[in-house]
C-alpha positions in Angstrom: -48.5 -43.1 -110.0 -49.1 -39.3 -110.1 -47.2 -36.3 -108.7 -48.6 -33.1 -107.1 -47.1 -29.9 -105.9 -48.0 -27.3 -103.3 -46.3 -23.9 -103.1 -46.5 -20.7 -101.1 -44.2 -17.7 -100.8 -41.7 -19.7 -98.7 -41.9 -23.4 -99.6 -42.5 -25.8 -102.5 -43.5 -29.4 -101.7 -43.9 -32.3 -104.0 -45.8 -35.6 -103.4 -46.6 -38.9 -105.1 -49.7 -41.0 -104.9 -47.8 -44.1 -104.0 -47.7 -44.1 -100.2 -49.0 -40.5 -100.3 -45.4 -39.7 -99.8 -43.7 -36.3 -99.5 -40.7 -36.5 -101.9 -39.4 -33.0 -102.0 -39.5 -29.9 -99.8 -37.6 -26.9 -101.0 -36.9 -23.4 -99.7 -35.0 -21.0 -101.9 -34.0 -23.9 -104.1 -32.5 -25.8 -101.1 -33.7 -29.4 -100.9 -34.4 -30.6 -97.4 -35.9 -34.1 -98.1 -33.6 -37.0 -98.8 -33.9 -37.9 -102.5 -34.0 -41.7 -102.1 -30.6 -42.7 -103.5 -30.9 -46.5 -103.5 -27.2 -46.8 -102.6 -28.3 -45.9 -99.1 -32.1 -46.0 -98.7 -34.7 -45.6 -101.5 -37.5 -43.9 -99.6 -38.2 -40.3 -98.6 -40.9 -39.9 -95.9 -43.0 -43.0 -95.7 -46.0 -43.3 -93.4 -45.9 -46.3 -91.1 -49.3 -48.0 -90.9 -50.9 -50.1 -89.5 -47.8 -51.0 -87.6 -44.6 -49.2 -86.6 -41.4 -51.2 -86.8 -41.2 -55.0 -87.0 -43.5 -57.7 -85.7 -42.0 -60.6 -83.9 -41.4 -63.2 -86.7 -43.4 -60.9 -89.0 -46.5 -62.4 -87.4 -49.4 -61.4 -85.2 -52.6 -63.0 -83.9 -56.1 -61.6 -83.7 -59.3 -63.4 -82.8 -57.5 -66.8 -83.1 -56.2 -66.1 -86.6 -52.5 -65.6 -87.5 -51.5 -62.9 -90.0 -48.1 -62.0 -91.6 -46.8 -58.5 -92.3 -43.4 -57.0 -93.0 -41.8 -54.1 -91.2 -43.7 -50.8 -90.9 -46.9 -52.2 -92.5 -48.3 -51.8 -96.0 -49.5 -48.2 -96.4 -46.2 -46.9 -97.7 -46.5 -49.2 -100.7 -50.2 -48.6 -101.5 -51.6 -46.3 -104.1 -53.6 -43.6 -102.4 -56.4 -41.7 -104.0 -56.4 -37.9 -104.3 -59.3 -36.6 -102.3 -58.7 -32.8 -102.3 -56.3 -30.4 -103.8 -55.9 -26.7 -103.1 -53.0 -24.3 -103.7 -51.5 -25.0 -100.3 -53.3 -28.1 -99.1 -53.7 -31.7 -100.4 -55.4 -34.8 -99.0 -54.7 -38.4 -100.0 -56.8 -41.4 -98.9 -56.4 -45.1 -98.6 -59.3 -47.4 -97.7 -59.3 -51.1 -96.7 -59.4 -53.3 -99.8 -59.1 -57.0 -100.7 -55.3 -56.8 -100.6 -55.1 -55.2 -97.1 -57.9 -57.4 -95.6 -55.7 -60.5 -96.4 -53.1 -59.3 -93.9 -55.1 -56.9 -91.7 -58.7 -57.8 -90.9 -59.9 -54.3 -90.2 -62.0 -51.8 -92.2 -60.4 -48.4 -92.1 -59.9 -45.2 -94.0 -56.5 -43.5 -93.7 -56.1 -39.9 -94.8 -52.8 -37.9 -95.1 -53.3 -34.2 -95.4 -50.4 -31.8 -96.1 -50.7 -28.1 -95.5 -48.3 -25.3 -96.2 -48.6 -22.5 -93.6 -46.0 -19.8 -94.0 -42.6 -21.6 -93.3 -44.2 -24.8 -92.1 -45.4 -28.0 -93.8 -47.9 -29.7 -91.6 -48.4 -33.5 -92.1 -51.7 -34.7 -90.7 -52.7 -38.3 -90.2 -56.4 -39.3 -89.7 -57.5 -42.8 -89.2 -61.2 -43.6 -89.4 -62.7 -46.9 -88.1 -65.5 -47.7 -90.6 -66.5 -50.9 -88.9 -68.7 -51.9 -86.0 -65.8 -53.5 -84.1 -62.7 -51.9 -82.5 -59.8 -51.0 -84.8 -56.2 -51.9 -83.5 -53.4 -50.0 -85.2 -50.3 -47.9 -84.9 -49.1 -45.1 -87.1 -45.8 -43.2 -87.4 -43.8 -40.8 -89.5 -40.4 -41.7 -91.1 -39.2 -38.4 -92.7 -35.6 -38.4 -94.0 -33.8 -35.1 -94.3 -30.6 -34.4 -96.2 -27.7 -34.2 -93.8 -25.5 -32.5 -94.7 -27.6 -29.8 -96.3 -24.5 -28.4 -98.0 -22.8 -31.0 -100.1 -19.4 -29.6 -99.0 -20.1 -30.7 -95.5 -20.6 -34.1 -93.7 -23.3 -35.5 -91.4 -20.8 -35.2 -88.6 -20.8 -31.4 -89.0 -24.3 -31.3 -87.5 -26.0 -31.9 -84.1 -29.6 -32.6 -83.1 -30.9 -30.2 -80.4 -34.0 -31.2 -78.5 -36.5 -29.0 -76.8 -35.7 -30.0 -73.3 -32.5 -31.0 -71.5 -33.4 -34.6 -70.7 -30.9 -37.3 -71.6 -32.9 -40.5 -72.0 -31.2 -43.7 -72.9 -32.0 -45.5 -76.2 -33.7 -48.9 -76.2 -31.4 -51.5 -77.7 -32.7 -53.2 -80.8 -32.2 -57.0 -81.1 -32.7 -58.3 -84.6 -35.3 -55.6 -85.4 -37.2 -56.0 -82.1 -37.1 -53.9 -78.9 -34.8 -55.4 -76.4 -34.9 -55.1 -72.7 -31.6 -53.2 -72.4 -30.8 -49.5 -73.0 -27.6 -47.6 -73.8 -26.6 -43.9 -73.4 -26.5 -41.6 -76.5 -26.4 -38.1 -75.0 -23.0 -36.6 -74.1 -24.6 -33.2 -73.5 -28.0 -32.3 -72.1 -30.5 -32.1 -74.9 -28.0 -32.5 -77.7 -27.0 -35.5 -79.8 -23.8 -35.4 -81.8 -24.2 -37.0 -85.2 -21.0 -39.1 -84.9 -20.0 -41.5 -87.6 -20.7 -44.6 -85.4 -24.0 -43.3 -83.9 -26.1 -45.8 -85.7 -23.9 -48.8 -85.5 -26.5 -50.4 -83.2 -29.3 -49.5 -85.5 -31.9 -46.7 -84.7 -32.1 -44.7 -81.5 -35.4 -45.3 -79.9 -36.8 -43.3 -77.0 -39.5 -45.0 -75.0 -41.1 -43.1 -73.5 -40.4 -40.0 -75.6 -39.9 -36.8 -73.5 -39.4 -34.5 -76.5 -41.7 -32.6 -78.8 -39.3 -30.8 -81.1 -35.9 -31.5 -82.7 -33.7 -29.0 -84.6 -30.9 -29.9 -86.9 -28.0 -27.4 -86.3 -24.8 -26.9 -88.2 -22.1 -27.0 -85.4 -19.6 -24.5 -86.8 -22.0 -21.7 -87.7 -24.9 -22.5 -85.3 -27.3 -22.3 -88.2 -30.7 -23.9 -87.6 -31.2 -25.9 -90.8 -34.7 -27.3 -90.0 -36.9 -28.1 -87.1 -39.5 -30.9 -86.7 -42.3 -30.4 -84.1 -44.4 -33.4 -82.9 -46.6 -33.1 -79.8 -48.0 -36.0 -77.8 -46.2 -38.7 -79.7 -45.2 -41.4 -77.1 -42.3 -42.8 -79.0 -39.4 -41.3 -81.1 -36.9 -42.9 -83.4 -33.7 -41.3 -84.8 -32.0 -43.3 -87.6 -29.6 -43.3 -90.5 -28.6 -46.3 -92.6 -24.9 -46.5 -91.9 -21.8 -44.5 -91.1 -21.7 -42.9 -94.6 -25.4 -42.2 -95.2 -26.0 -38.5 -96.0 -29.4 -38.3 -94.3 -31.0 -38.3 -90.9 -34.5 -39.6 -90.1 -36.4 -38.0 -87.2 -39.4 -40.3 -86.6 -42.3 -39.5 -84.2 -44.4 -42.6 -83.6 -47.8 -43.6 -82.3 -46.6 -47.2 -81.8 -43.4 -49.2 -81.6 -41.9 -52.4 -82.8 -42.6 -55.6 -80.9 -40.6 -56.4 -77.8 -38.5 -59.5 -78.0 -40.7 -61.1 -75.3 -44.0 -60.1 -77.0 -46.7 -62.9 -77.1 -47.7 -61.8 -80.6 -51.3 -61.1 -79.6 -52.3 -57.9 -81.3 -54.4 -56.7 -78.3 -51.3 -57.0 -76.1 -48.9 -55.2 -78.4 -47.1 -52.3 -76.8 -48.2 -49.0 -78.0 -51.2 -50.4 -80.0 -54.1 -47.9 -80.3 -57.6 -49.2 -79.9 -60.1 -47.1 -81.9 -63.8 -47.6 -81.1 -66.3 -48.3 -83.9 -67.1 -45.5 -86.2 -64.5 -43.2 -84.4 -61.5 -41.2 -85.8 -58.0 -40.7 -84.6 -55.8 -37.7 -85.6 -52.2 -36.6 -85.0 -49.8 -34.3 -86.9 -46.3 -33.1 -87.1 -44.6 -30.0 -88.6 -41.5 -29.4 -90.6 -39.9 -25.9 -90.6 -37.0 -25.5 -92.9 -34.4 -22.8 -91.9 -35.8 -19.6 -90.5 -38.8 -17.6 -91.5 -38.2 -15.2 -94.4 
């Protein structure tokens, strides 16, 4: 496993080849990315591919064959190849191989490109279908941010402010799958209080997702600690491990976990993307720590 760093006048970002994962994002020596303390959760910003969330019974069917795969797919645990490295841009690549074909019968190339632009880190996903049949997949982000930013504070000292005043209910999770019931999470329009018991029912899942930007704000001072922008992502997850976990995950998704009533046929999976032969799919999101300057 190798490590690489990008840096400009505002930000310094560090990555590892395993999972092509962002493991650090600093501005003026303040660390914004969760450092993977295994007491709570041992990851940082994994990519979710070729599925987002859990499969029903960890199983799916395609062309009459049955396959098994764990939550969030395999890309986050694969070793990516470095394809390109510049001062403020880096690209990692994962191609289908003997290991992936055992659990996922598709030929693909997945590229993750990270670019520093002023006070933003842009994470770009590109999926290429290298076969002469359709490629079925989902892809999603799972970035975890330190919360609190200041160790003298607590997670409850912060709120999440959304870019519109809608107040959608969260889908209820039932044993890792999407249930058919929902529950309210907004007490104020466009704002979620990070209360201690917010994640007692697991993640918050918005389906459909009406938002395209979330900002982490310190309540007492009104300081904007970071923003994450994601346009045209149909699903959004918000998660932390438990009542004491000092991090918050803001997860834009192109796909979602199986519904409790799913028939386990891949073609019928909610949110699954169908990519024609020899075509490419692209999406991206942006992280902006603090304010510019």
